[in-house]
N, C-alpha and C positions, 0 to 999 in steps of 0.2 A: 898878597901883595902888591903895592898900587906901583904905576910907573915912573919915571922920573921924571919932571918938564924939561931936562937939559936933553935924554934924549930925544924925547919931542920934537922938542926945537930941531937936534940935529937931522932927524927924517927929513921933516918940515924944506930943511933948509937942500936936501939932497937931491929934495922932488918940486922945485920950487917951479921949477922953467914945462913944468904939468899942466899948468894953467891956475884957475885961480883956488892956488890951496889954501886952506884955513884946519885949525885942530877943533876942540872940542874938550875937555873935563867933562866923563861923565864915570859914576858910581868910584874915583881912584883911577879909573883909566882914560884910556885917551880914545875920539875919534878922528880920523882928519880924510879930510874932505877934496875933492879935484873942481872946478865949481859947483860947487854944492850938490855935492853926490857922496856918501859915504867910499870909500873908494878901499878903508884900511884902519884897520883899529890895533892900536899897542894898548899891548897887557902885560902885563908882569916883563917891561924891557926888551917885548920881541915884537918885529913886528910882520900883521896876521891884513895881507891884502884879501880882498875875494876875489873869488873864482869864478874865470871868467874862458870861455874858449881859448877867448885872444889871448889871455894870459898866460892859458897855459901852452900851451903853440907858444912863444915865444921864452919863455922858462926853459922850457922841456921835459926831464928829471926836474919837478916840482914834490915838494919834500907837502903836506897837508896838515894840520892839526887844529882841530877846538881852542878858540882863542883862551876859552875861557870854560870849565866843567859847564856841558848842554847848550852847547850853541851847534853851529855846523860849522863846520868843516871849511877854513884859507886854506893858503899858503903860505905855510908860514916863511918869512925870506930871512937868509943867514947869511947868505955868502952874498958879496954884492952893494954891501949897502955902503963902500963907500964910493963905487959910481954911480955919478949924480946921473951920466946919460941914461944908462942902463938903467937905474933906477927911476928917474922921470919918464921913460918911454913905456917899462908896465904901468905909472898910474897912469901914463894916456889911452892905454888899451886898453887899458881896466875901465874907467870914467866911459869912454865911446859905446862901450858895450850894454853898462849900468842903464836903467832908467830913469830918467825925471824923476824925484821925486813926488811926488804929489802933495798939491798943496792940503798945508791943514786947515777943516771943519776951525771957523769962528766957536766962540763958546759964547753961551747964551746969558 
């Protein structure tokens, strides 16, 4: 089941103060970017944030689940979706720990 773009735009609105936020549709689901880094996925209208030590410390009692079959575990965010400050802080902490994406090689 693919995600609803209205849910994705709700999430993006919640985290708008966490940096340059954007999203991209991929295979019926969505990747959420902060400052060019993929920080979260929205799959089946659920928010999955990439695992980082800082994110784990901030959340406390985390729920981990794969966003889709065969994927690595992520933090499943079910509570606090309405709390803009909490959500933005989580995304900032996550983005700060993730590496800058490697530049893509040009095709010949």
